[in-house]
Structure formats: structure tokens, C-alpha cells
OpenMM code with the backbone's topology and positions (N, CA, C; nanometers):
from openmm import Vec3, app, unit

residues = "UNK UNK UNK UNK UNK UNK UNK UNK UNK UNK UNK UNK UNK UNK UNK UNK UNK UNK UNK UNK UNK UNK UNK UNK UNK UNK UNK UNK UNK UNK UNK UNK UNK UNK UNK UNK UNK UNK UNK UNK UNK UNK UNK UNK UNK UNK UNK UNK UNK UNK UNK UNK UNK UNK UNK UNK UNK UNK UNK UNK UNK UNK UNK UNK UNK UNK UNK UNK UNK UNK UNK UNK UNK UNK UNK UNK UNK UNK UNK UNK UNK UNK UNK UNK UNK UNK UNK UNK UNK UNK UNK UNK UNK UNK UNK UNK UNK UNK UNK UNK UNK UNK UNK UNK UNK UNK UNK UNK UNK UNK UNK UNK UNK UNK UNK UNK UNK UNK UNK UNK UNK UNK UNK UNK UNK UNK UNK UNK UNK UNK UNK UNK UNK UNK UNK UNK UNK UNK UNK UNK UNK UNK UNK UNK".split()
positions = [
    Vec3(-5.3149, 4.5645, 5.1601),
    Vec3(-5.2803, 4.4598, 5.0683),
    Vec3(-5.3058, 4.3260, 5.1249),
    Vec3(-5.3442, 4.2783, 5.0330),
    Vec3(-5.3372, 4.1243, 5.0821),
    Vec3(-5.2544, 4.0362, 5.0539),
    Vec3(-5.2210, 3.9608, 5.1514),
    Vec3(-5.0690, 3.8850, 5.1283),
    Vec3(-5.0899, 3.7924, 5.0171),
    Vec3(-5.0339, 3.7786, 4.9071),
    Vec3(-4.9977, 3.6653, 4.8167),
    Vec3(-4.8919, 3.6077, 4.8271),
    Vec3(-4.7975, 3.6250, 4.9329),
    Vec3(-4.6856, 3.5576, 4.9535),
    Vec3(-4.6924, 3.3721, 4.9201),
    Vec3(-4.7656, 3.3342, 4.9868),
    Vec3(-4.8207, 3.2025, 4.9672),
    Vec3(-4.8408, 3.1278, 4.8462),
    Vec3(-4.9047, 3.2061, 4.7651),
    Vec3(-4.9408, 3.1634, 4.6102),
    Vec3(-4.8510, 3.1390, 4.5181),
    Vec3(-4.8532, 3.0002, 4.4922),
    Vec3(-4.7912, 2.9763, 4.3515),
    Vec3(-4.7594, 3.0655, 4.2373),
    Vec3(-4.6206, 3.0979, 4.1807),
    Vec3(-4.6733, 3.1733, 4.0202),
    Vec3(-4.7190, 3.1105, 3.9217),
    Vec3(-4.8027, 3.1537, 3.8411),
    Vec3(-4.8276, 3.0865, 3.7568),
    Vec3(-4.8745, 3.2231, 3.6426),
    Vec3(-4.8843, 3.1706, 3.5350),
    Vec3(-4.9606, 3.2519, 3.4000),
    Vec3(-5.0729, 3.2979, 3.4013),
    Vec3(-5.0609, 3.4207, 3.4334),
    Vec3(-5.1860, 3.4798, 3.4498),
    Vec3(-5.2202, 3.5924, 3.3161),
    Vec3(-5.3510, 3.5935, 3.2904),
    Vec3(-5.4078, 3.6531, 3.1524),
    Vec3(-5.5292, 3.6992, 3.1978),
    Vec3(-5.5739, 3.7955, 3.1641),
    Vec3(-5.7174, 3.8797, 3.1840),
    Vec3(-5.7338, 3.9881, 3.0111),
    Vec3(-5.8448, 3.9797, 2.9997),
    Vec3(-5.8958, 4.0204, 2.8898),
    Vec3(-6.0283, 4.0949, 2.9482),
    Vec3(-6.0105, 4.2303, 2.9186),
    Vec3(-6.1167, 4.3356, 2.9257),
    Vec3(-6.1646, 4.3876, 2.8440),
    Vec3(-6.2908, 4.4534, 2.8361),
    Vec3(-6.3548, 4.5265, 2.7079),
    Vec3(-6.4463, 4.6622, 2.7638),
    Vec3(-6.4638, 4.7302, 2.6259),
    Vec3(-6.5539, 4.8364, 2.6924),
    Vec3(-6.5704, 4.9298, 2.5706),
    Vec3(-6.6423, 5.0137, 2.5326),
    Vec3(-6.6822, 5.1239, 2.4332),
    Vec3(-6.6951, 5.2461, 2.4455),
    Vec3(-6.6709, 5.3019, 2.3513),
    Vec3(-6.7111, 5.4516, 2.3275),
    Vec3(-6.8203, 5.4665, 2.2134),
    Vec3(-6.9601, 5.5223, 2.2694),
    Vec3(-7.0211, 5.5443, 2.1845),
    Vec3(-7.0628, 5.6921, 2.1582),
    Vec3(-7.0332, 5.7224, 2.0051),
    Vec3(-7.0698, 5.8313, 1.9472),
    Vec3(-7.1452, 5.8888, 1.8181),
    Vec3(-7.1719, 5.9899, 1.7708),
    Vec3(-7.2212, 6.0239, 1.6358),
    Vec3(-7.1482, 5.9550, 1.5395),
    Vec3(-7.2410, 5.9042, 1.4289),
    Vec3(-7.1586, 5.8773, 1.3174),
    Vec3(-7.0210, 5.9612, 1.2563),
    Vec3(-7.0606, 6.0966, 1.2485),
    Vec3(-7.0069, 6.1827, 1.2042),
    Vec3(-6.8559, 6.1799, 1.3122),
    Vec3(-6.8636, 6.1964, 1.4236),
    Vec3(-6.7678, 6.1720, 1.5108),
    Vec3(-6.6785, 6.0322, 1.5093),
    Vec3(-6.7417, 5.9565, 1.4504),
    Vec3(-6.6561, 5.8446, 1.4410),
    Vec3(-6.5955, 5.8345, 1.3034),
    Vec3(-6.6850, 5.8942, 1.1847),
    Vec3(-6.5869, 5.9120, 1.0788),
    Vec3(-6.4535, 5.9750, 1.0583),
    Vec3(-6.5090, 6.0967, 1.1538),
    Vec3(-6.3585, 6.1909, 1.1729),
    Vec3(-6.2283, 6.1395, 1.2507),
    Vec3(-6.2674, 6.0130, 1.3360),
    Vec3(-6.1737, 5.9510, 1.4134),
    Vec3(-6.1023, 5.8629, 1.3168),
    Vec3(-6.2091, 5.7889, 1.2425),
    Vec3(-6.1330, 5.6925, 1.1347),
    Vec3(-6.0609, 5.7668, 1.0184),
    Vec3(-6.0829, 5.8820, 0.9839),
    Vec3(-6.0263, 5.9410, 0.8710),
    Vec3(-5.8820, 6.0104, 0.9362),
    Vec3(-5.8948, 6.0358, 1.0631),
    Vec3(-5.7845, 6.1260, 1.1095),
    Vec3(-5.8042, 6.2508, 1.1094),
    Vec3(-5.8908, 6.2989, 1.1056),
    Vec3(-5.9401, 6.4457, 1.0897),
    Vec3(-5.9657, 6.5326, 1.2147),
    Vec3(-5.8931, 6.5043, 1.3285),
    Vec3(-5.9163, 6.5467, 1.4691),
    Vec3(-5.7890, 6.6556, 1.4919),
    Vec3(-5.8095, 6.7684, 1.5410),
    Vec3(-5.7202, 6.8492, 1.5774),
    Vec3(-5.5985, 6.8040, 1.6539),
    Vec3(-5.6193, 6.7086, 1.7462),
    Vec3(-5.5315, 6.6336, 1.8641),
    Vec3(-5.4643, 6.5231, 1.7886),
    Vec3(-5.4883, 6.4799, 1.6418),
    Vec3(-5.4130, 6.3806, 1.5878),
    Vec3(-5.4772, 6.2119, 1.6229),
    Vec3(-5.4153, 6.1744, 1.5969),
    Vec3(-5.4279, 5.9773, 1.5915),
    Vec3(-5.4895, 5.9374, 1.7233),
    Vec3(-5.6377, 5.9316, 1.6935),
    Vec3(-5.7134, 5.9175, 1.8318),
    Vec3(-5.6822, 5.7581, 1.8827),
    Vec3(-5.7010, 5.7023, 1.7559),
    Vec3(-5.6970, 5.5445, 1.7832),
    Vec3(-5.5443, 5.5143, 1.8413),
    Vec3(-5.4680, 5.5600, 1.7960),
    Vec3(-5.3055, 5.5480, 1.8255),
    Vec3(-5.2928, 5.5608, 1.9333),
    Vec3(-5.3058, 5.6977, 1.9736),
    Vec3(-5.2890, 5.7775, 2.1036),
    Vec3(-5.3888, 5.6818, 2.2152),
    Vec3(-5.4769, 5.6414, 2.2048),
    Vec3(-5.5547, 5.5812, 2.2628),
    Vec3(-5.4919, 5.4545, 2.3342),
    Vec3(-5.4506, 5.3875, 2.2196),
    Vec3(-5.3973, 5.2500, 2.2568),
    Vec3(-5.2555, 5.2873, 2.3551),
    Vec3(-5.1907, 5.3900, 2.2933),
    Vec3(-5.0603, 5.3832, 2.4017),
    Vec3(-5.1023, 5.4375, 2.5485),
    Vec3(-5.1923, 5.5155, 2.5626),
    Vec3(-5.2708, 5.5496, 2.7010),
    Vec3(-5.3184, 5.4151, 2.7825),
    Vec3(-5.3965, 5.3210, 2.7030),
    Vec3(-5.3882, 5.2110, 2.7547),
    Vec3(-5.2900, 5.1343, 2.8165),
    Vec3(-5.1953, 5.1134, 2.7339),
    Vec3(-5.1006, 5.0472, 2.7590),
    Vec3(-5.0122, 5.1177, 2.9011),
    Vec3(-5.0053, 5.2289, 2.8844),
    Vec3(-4.9391, 5.3223, 2.9963),
    Vec3(-5.0424, 5.3067, 3.1051),
    Vec3(-5.1636, 5.2553, 3.1230),
    Vec3(-5.2497, 5.2847, 3.2071),
    Vec3(-5.2071, 5.1563, 3.3123),
    Vec3(-5.2276, 5.0391, 3.2227),
    Vec3(-5.1635, 4.8927, 3.2667),
    Vec3(-5.0697, 4.8897, 3.3277),
    Vec3(-4.9711, 4.9733, 3.2753),
    Vec3(-4.8268, 4.9451, 3.3827),
    Vec3(-4.8534, 5.0333, 3.4850),
    Vec3(-4.9609, 5.1123, 3.5216),
    Vec3(-4.9485, 5.2247, 3.6286),
    Vec3(-5.0801, 5.2040, 3.7218),
    Vec3(-5.1379, 5.0990, 3.7191),
    Vec3(-5.2228, 5.0585, 3.8019),
    Vec3(-5.2258, 5.0417, 3.9281),
    Vec3(-5.1259, 4.9949, 3.9744),
    Vec3(-5.0979, 4.9946, 4.1325),
    Vec3(-5.1062, 5.1632, 4.1789),
    Vec3(-5.0684, 5.2699, 4.1015),
    Vec3(-5.0857, 5.4314, 4.1236),
    Vec3(-5.1925, 5.4629, 4.1152),
    Vec3(-5.2897, 5.3826, 4.0596),
    Vec3(-5.4062, 5.4490, 4.0289),
    Vec3(-5.5499, 5.3977, 4.1413),
    Vec3(-5.5178, 5.2533, 4.1605),
    Vec3(-5.5953, 5.1802, 4.2265),
    Vec3(-5.5316, 5.1395, 4.3594),
    Vec3(-5.5957, 5.1703, 4.4820),
    Vec3(-5.5469, 5.1534, 4.6117),
    Vec3(-5.5449, 4.9988, 4.6144),
    Vec3(-5.4344, 4.9497, 4.6800),
    Vec3(-5.3986, 4.8124, 4.7153),
    Vec3(-5.3798, 4.6942, 4.6114),
    Vec3(-5.3414, 4.7601, 4.5081),
    Vec3(-5.3096, 4.6656, 4.4253),
    Vec3(-5.1810, 4.6218, 4.3764),
    Vec3(-5.1215, 4.5166, 4.3777),
    Vec3(-5.0047, 4.4974, 4.3867),
    Vec3(-4.9251, 4.5245, 4.2486),
    Vec3(-4.8139, 4.5776, 4.2481),
    Vec3(-4.7245, 4.5922, 4.1272),
    Vec3(-4.6690, 4.5088, 4.0830),
    Vec3(-4.7036, 4.4567, 3.9760),
    Vec3(-4.6807, 4.3273, 3.8971),
    Vec3(-4.5986, 4.3531, 3.7737),
    Vec3(-4.4868, 4.2545, 3.7431),
    Vec3(-4.4118, 4.2689, 3.6259),
    Vec3(-4.4926, 4.2130, 3.5183),
    Vec3(-4.5676, 4.3222, 3.4218),
    Vec3(-4.6106, 4.2689, 3.3178),
    Vec3(-4.5465, 4.2066, 3.2166),
    Vec3(-4.5730, 4.1023, 3.1596),
    Vec3(-4.4794, 4.0619, 3.0238),
    Vec3(-4.5699, 4.0932, 2.8933),
    Vec3(-4.6813, 4.1254, 2.8859),
    Vec3(-4.7699, 4.1749, 2.7659),
    Vec3(-4.8675, 4.2680, 2.8079),
    Vec3(-4.9355, 4.3477, 2.7424),
    Vec3(-5.0100, 4.4761, 2.7551),
    Vec3(-5.0778, 4.4639, 2.5768),
    Vec3(-5.1712, 4.4278, 2.5851),
    Vec3(-5.2117, 4.4659, 2.3986),
    Vec3(-5.3523, 4.5374, 2.4104),
    Vec3(-5.3513, 4.6442, 2.3586),
    Vec3(-5.5035, 4.7029, 2.3734),
    Vec3(-5.5419, 4.7503, 2.2079),
    Vec3(-5.6443, 4.6782, 2.1945),
    Vec3(-5.7063, 4.7026, 2.0389),
    Vec3(-5.8170, 4.7898, 2.0472),
    Vec3(-5.7934, 4.8884, 1.9313),
    Vec3(-5.9655, 4.9492, 1.9195),
    Vec3(-5.9947, 4.9481, 1.8020),
    Vec3(-6.1172, 4.9190, 1.7756),
    Vec3(-6.1690, 4.8729, 1.6608),
    Vec3(-6.3179, 4.9874, 1.6432),
    Vec3(-6.2716, 5.0591, 1.5278),
    Vec3(-6.4164, 5.1498, 1.4965),
    Vec3(-6.5454, 5.0226, 1.4528),
    Vec3(-6.6624, 5.0576, 1.4865),
    Vec3(-6.7800, 4.9281, 1.4619),
    Vec3(-6.8672, 5.0640, 1.3867),
    Vec3(-6.8928, 5.0753, 1.2816),
    Vec3(-6.9779, 5.1877, 1.2179),
    Vec3(-7.1337, 5.1461, 1.2205),
    Vec3(-7.1681, 5.0054, 1.2410),
    Vec3(-7.2702, 4.9657, 1.2454),
    Vec3(-7.3538, 5.0055, 1.3848),
    Vec3(-7.2699, 5.0678, 1.4773),
    Vec3(-7.3293, 5.0714, 1.6050),
    Vec3(-7.2361, 5.2035, 1.6605),
    Vec3(-7.2059, 5.2624, 1.5562),
    Vec3(-7.1246, 5.3863, 1.5842),
    Vec3(-7.0564, 5.4344, 1.7257),
    Vec3(-6.9919, 5.2958, 1.7179),
    Vec3(-6.8634, 5.3151, 1.8666),
    Vec3(-6.7252, 5.2832, 1.8147),
    Vec3(-6.6667, 5.2726, 1.9132),
    Vec3(-6.5219, 5.2545, 1.9264),
    Vec3(-6.5337, 5.1350, 2.0108),
    Vec3(-6.5014, 5.0020, 1.9740),
    Vec3(-6.4910, 4.8921, 2.0897),
    Vec3(-6.3585, 4.8617, 2.1246),
    Vec3(-6.2978, 4.8672, 2.2537),
    Vec3(-6.1819, 4.8578, 2.2999),
    Vec3(-6.1521, 4.7024, 2.3850),
    Vec3(-6.0728, 4.6632, 2.3386),
    Vec3(-6.0096, 4.5305, 2.4069),
    Vec3(-5.8636, 4.5339, 2.4662),
    Vec3(-5.8771, 4.4790, 2.6026),
    Vec3(-5.7099, 4.4991, 2.6512),
    Vec3(-5.7097, 4.3598, 2.6900),
    Vec3(-5.5735, 4.2934, 2.6635),
    Vec3(-5.5248, 4.1924, 2.6700),
    Vec3(-5.3907, 4.2027, 2.7816),
    Vec3(-5.3937, 4.1520, 2.9100),
    Vec3(-5.2947, 4.1484, 2.9692),
    Vec3(-5.2183, 4.0408, 3.0340),
    Vec3(-5.0879, 3.9982, 3.0421),
    Vec3(-5.0434, 3.8811, 3.0862),
    Vec3(-4.9135, 3.9362, 3.1609),
    Vec3(-4.8780, 3.8221, 3.2852),
    Vec3(-4.7878, 3.8206, 3.3446),
    Vec3(-4.7792, 3.6915, 3.4245),
    Vec3(-4.6380, 3.6725, 3.4737),
    Vec3(-4.5950, 3.5084, 3.5496),
    Vec3(-4.6090, 3.5937, 3.6834),
    Vec3(-4.7131, 3.5542, 3.7736),
    Vec3(-4.6961, 3.5943, 3.8765),
    Vec3(-4.7906, 3.5178, 4.0112),
    Vec3(-4.8275, 3.5984, 4.1475),
    Vec3(-4.8682, 3.5581, 4.2384),
    Vec3(-5.0092, 3.6158, 4.2639),
    Vec3(-5.0665, 3.6768, 4.1658),
    Vec3(-5.2059, 3.7377, 4.1646),
    Vec3(-5.2271, 3.7777, 4.0242),
    Vec3(-5.3539, 3.7824, 3.9961),
    Vec3(-5.4170, 3.8334, 3.8529),
    Vec3(-5.3824, 3.9423, 3.7855),
    Vec3(-5.4268, 3.9733, 3.6510),
    Vec3(-5.4121, 4.1033, 3.6215),
    Vec3(-5.5477, 4.1384, 3.5545),
    Vec3(-5.6489, 4.1336, 3.6060),
    Vec3(-5.7574, 4.1659, 3.5896),
    Vec3(-5.7714, 4.3266, 3.6063),
    Vec3(-5.7334, 4.3715, 3.7144),
    Vec3(-5.7420, 4.5146, 3.7261),
    Vec3(-5.6318, 4.6150, 3.6055),
    Vec3(-5.5438, 4.5522, 3.5859),
    Vec3(-5.4571, 4.6070, 3.4768),
    Vec3(-5.5247, 4.6062, 3.3606),
    Vec3(-5.5997, 4.5125, 3.3286),
    Vec3(-5.7104, 4.5077, 3.1764),
    Vec3(-5.7942, 4.5995, 3.2060),
    Vec3(-5.8408, 4.6119, 3.2827),
    Vec3(-5.9866, 4.6849, 3.3008),
    Vec3(-5.9560, 4.8254, 3.2916),
    Vec3(-5.8139, 4.8472, 3.3655),
    Vec3(-5.7659, 5.0070, 3.3778),
    Vec3(-5.7098, 5.0442, 3.2881),
    Vec3(-5.6578, 4.9676, 3.1800),
    Vec3(-5.6008, 4.9792, 3.0285),
    Vec3(-5.7458, 5.0185, 2.9309),
    Vec3(-5.8674, 4.9537, 2.9500),
    Vec3(-5.9604, 4.9586, 2.8860),
    Vec3(-5.9967, 5.1341, 2.9050),
    Vec3(-6.0075, 5.1641, 3.0626),
    Vec3(-6.0788, 5.2396, 3.0802),
    Vec3(-6.0220, 5.3769, 3.0190),
    Vec3(-5.8881, 5.3745, 3.0636),
    Vec3(-5.7965, 5.5117, 3.0175),
    Vec3(-5.7759, 5.5255, 2.8698),
    Vec3(-5.8263, 5.3895, 2.7808),
    Vec3(-5.8078, 5.4115, 2.6236),
    Vec3(-5.9622, 5.4869, 2.6040),
    Vec3(-6.0592, 5.4441, 2.6662),
    Vec3(-6.1750, 5.5240, 2.6628),
    Vec3(-6.1905, 5.6592, 2.6782),
    Vec3(-6.1252, 5.6956, 2.7895),
    Vec3(-6.0995, 5.8330, 2.8197),
    Vec3(-6.0423, 5.9015, 2.7395),
    Vec3(-5.9186, 5.8583, 2.6784),
    Vec3(-5.8402, 5.9252, 2.5809),
    Vec3(-5.9311, 5.9354, 2.4602),
    Vec3(-6.0115, 5.8320, 2.3968),
    Vec3(-6.0889, 5.8543, 2.3044),
    Vec3(-6.1856, 5.9932, 2.2923),
    Vec3(-6.2507, 5.9737, 2.4285),
    Vec3(-6.3471, 6.0984, 2.4797),
    Vec3(-6.2523, 6.2349, 2.4539),
    Vec3(-6.1539, 6.2246, 2.5085),
    Vec3(-6.0660, 6.3505, 2.5455),
    Vec3(-5.9861, 6.3881, 2.3796),
    Vec3(-5.9638, 6.3281, 2.3103),
    Vec3(-5.9377, 6.3604, 2.2066),
    Vec3(-6.0219, 6.4260, 2.0921),
    Vec3(-6.1765, 6.3563, 2.0954),
    Vec3(-6.2690, 6.3600, 2.0039),
    Vec3(-6.3694, 6.4862, 2.0866),
    Vec3(-6.3562, 6.4890, 2.1900),
    Vec3(-6.4387, 6.5783, 2.2615),
    Vec3(-6.4830, 6.7272, 2.2057),
    Vec3(-6.3907, 6.7856, 2.1238),
    Vec3(-6.4057, 6.8736, 2.0346),
    Vec3(-6.5165, 6.8998, 1.9600),
    Vec3(-6.5436, 6.7543, 1.8875),
    Vec3(-6.6486, 6.7325, 1.7904),
    Vec3(-6.7910, 6.7100, 1.8610),
    Vec3(-6.7870, 6.6159, 1.9768),
    Vec3(-6.9067, 6.5680, 2.0568),
    Vec3(-6.8826, 6.5634, 2.2046),
    Vec3(-6.9456, 6.6200, 2.2754),
    Vec3(-6.9287, 6.6053, 2.4178),
    Vec3(-7.0142, 6.5096, 2.4764),
    Vec3(-7.1200, 6.4995, 2.4074),
    Vec3(-7.2214, 6.3566, 2.4195),
    Vec3(-7.1394, 6.2042, 2.3960),
    Vec3(-7.0644, 6.1911, 2.3813),
    Vec3(-7.0097, 6.0930, 2.3752),
    Vec3(-7.0024, 5.9561, 2.4932),
    Vec3(-7.0603, 5.8640, 2.4933),
    Vec3(-7.0670, 5.7816, 2.6255),
    Vec3(-6.9735, 5.6812, 2.6089),
    Vec3(-6.9140, 5.6696, 2.7597),
    Vec3(-6.8065, 5.5510, 2.7572),
    Vec3(-6.9006, 5.4220, 2.8733),
    Vec3(-6.8877, 5.3196, 2.8273),
    Vec3(-6.9646, 5.2110, 2.8864),
    Vec3(-6.9128, 5.0807, 2.8625),
    Vec3(-7.0038, 4.9856, 2.9355),
    Vec3(-6.9720, 4.8567, 2.8962),
    Vec3(-6.8385, 4.7770, 2.9346),
    Vec3(-6.7610, 4.8402, 3.0091),
    Vec3(-6.6240, 4.8114, 3.0463),
    Vec3(-6.6380, 4.6550, 3.1779),
    Vec3(-6.6131, 4.5786, 3.1524),
    Vec3(-6.6207, 4.4276, 3.1758),
    Vec3(-6.4948, 4.3577, 3.1840),
    Vec3(-6.5012, 4.2836, 3.2597),
    Vec3(-6.3703, 4.1919, 3.2566),
    Vec3(-6.4507, 4.0839, 3.1288),
    Vec3(-6.3875, 4.0263, 3.0408),
    Vec3(-6.4136, 3.9226, 2.9301),
    Vec3(-6.3735, 3.7433, 2.9563),
    Vec3(-6.2491, 3.7874, 3.0186),
    Vec3(-6.1890, 3.6286, 3.0573),
    Vec3(-6.0549, 3.6542, 3.1290),
    Vec3(-6.0251, 3.5685, 3.2189),
    Vec3(-5.9331, 3.5314, 3.3092),
    Vec3(-5.8782, 3.3955, 3.2948),
    Vec3(-5.7399, 3.3993, 3.2857),
    Vec3(-5.6857, 3.2476, 3.3178),
    Vec3(-5.5829, 3.2383, 3.4147),
    Vec3(-5.5597, 3.1458, 3.4982),
    Vec3(-5.4438, 3.1427, 3.5622),
    Vec3(-5.4866, 3.1533, 3.6954),
    Vec3(-5.3812, 3.0940, 3.8019),
    Vec3(-5.4290, 3.1213, 3.9570),
    Vec3(-5.5053, 2.9995, 4.0081),
    Vec3(-5.5584, 3.0212, 4.1346),
    Vec3(-5.5902, 2.9269, 4.2096),
    Vec3(-5.7484, 2.8973, 4.1843),
    Vec3(-5.8332, 2.9868, 4.1311),
    Vec3(-5.9416, 2.9926, 4.0964),
    Vec3(-5.9703, 2.9518, 3.9383),
    Vec3(-5.8610, 2.9364, 3.8600),
    Vec3(-5.8729, 2.8995, 3.7601),
    Vec3(-5.9217, 2.9776, 3.6594),
    Vec3(-5.9722, 2.9313, 3.5501),
    Vec3(-6.0150, 3.0288, 3.4241),
    Vec3(-6.1544, 3.0424, 3.4226),
    Vec3(-6.1694, 3.1596, 3.3965),
    Vec3(-6.3342, 3.2139, 3.3684),
    Vec3(-6.3200, 3.2589, 3.2229),
    Vec3(-6.4723, 3.2630, 3.1992),
    Vec3(-6.4757, 3.3351, 3.0489),
    Vec3(-6.6610, 3.3743, 3.0966),
    Vec3(-6.6203, 3.5262, 3.0485),
    Vec3(-6.8104, 3.5844, 3.0760),
    Vec3(-6.8923, 3.4588, 2.9997),
    Vec3(-7.0238, 3.4714, 3.0418),
    Vec3(-7.1123, 3.3900, 3.0093),
    Vec3(-7.2046, 3.4438, 2.8848),
] * unit.nanometer
topology = app.Topology()
chain = topology.addChain("A")
for resn in residues:
    res = topology.addResidue(resn, chain)
    for name in ("N", "CA", "C"):
        topology.addAtom(name, app.Element.getBySymbol(name[0]), res)
């Protein structure tokens, strides 16, 4: 683990995004709530929040952080036949929360896949990326 003991505590924010692409019929079933496993979007939201909190258990050498906010948003996008996932993570600490935001998106996407795979096994998970980070020594960064 990297020593962050010398760093000042600052407000840290990270936003990550990703998507799950699927057939229009699969997306319609998710939106209608017609899946055997239940509420896909609500369950994926909770999975993302839980994953952000467990990031140090999943990603080697990540520092355990006291997160002050984890928000996971899942938006159906019928025009592109996908679910768009956005996670925002905040803390006041000595290291950033980028990995927590990215982990939240990945876990939410995997949960969408798991809950809808009975309808479609060919869904694709992708475009998982950091969108924005604020705070810390390196300052603010927003995707270009």
C-alpha cells in the first residue's frame, strides 16, 4: 500500500460511468419489472453501493476509506437499448475515491447482467470509465 500519511485530508469526489447493452425486449422487461429475479434496477443500485463500500476487499492495495456518500444511478436508454450506470462517491480523506466509483459501476453492471441473463445471455458490459474526480494534490479532472 502506498503511504498517504503525509497527504492533507480534503474533500474527494469521483464519478464513474458504464453501460449494459441488450436487446430492446430485454430492456423493456427490465423497465416493466417482468423478470423472475425481481427489481433489476433497484437491486443493481444496492449492489453498486455495497461494492463501493467493499472496494478494499476486492482490489488489492486499496486503502479502506470512510465514505460519506455513494450514489448509484441506473437509467434505461431505449434509443440505444442499454442501461446507463453512473456512480458518485465522496469522502473526506487522504486519498481519492476513483476505485470506489469504478467498482460501484462494475458491480451494478454485473448485477443487471445476472438478473436478466435468463432473457438474454448476449448482453455486453462496457464503457466503464472515470468521468470526473475532484480534490487531492492532483486537483480536479474531468474527461475530455
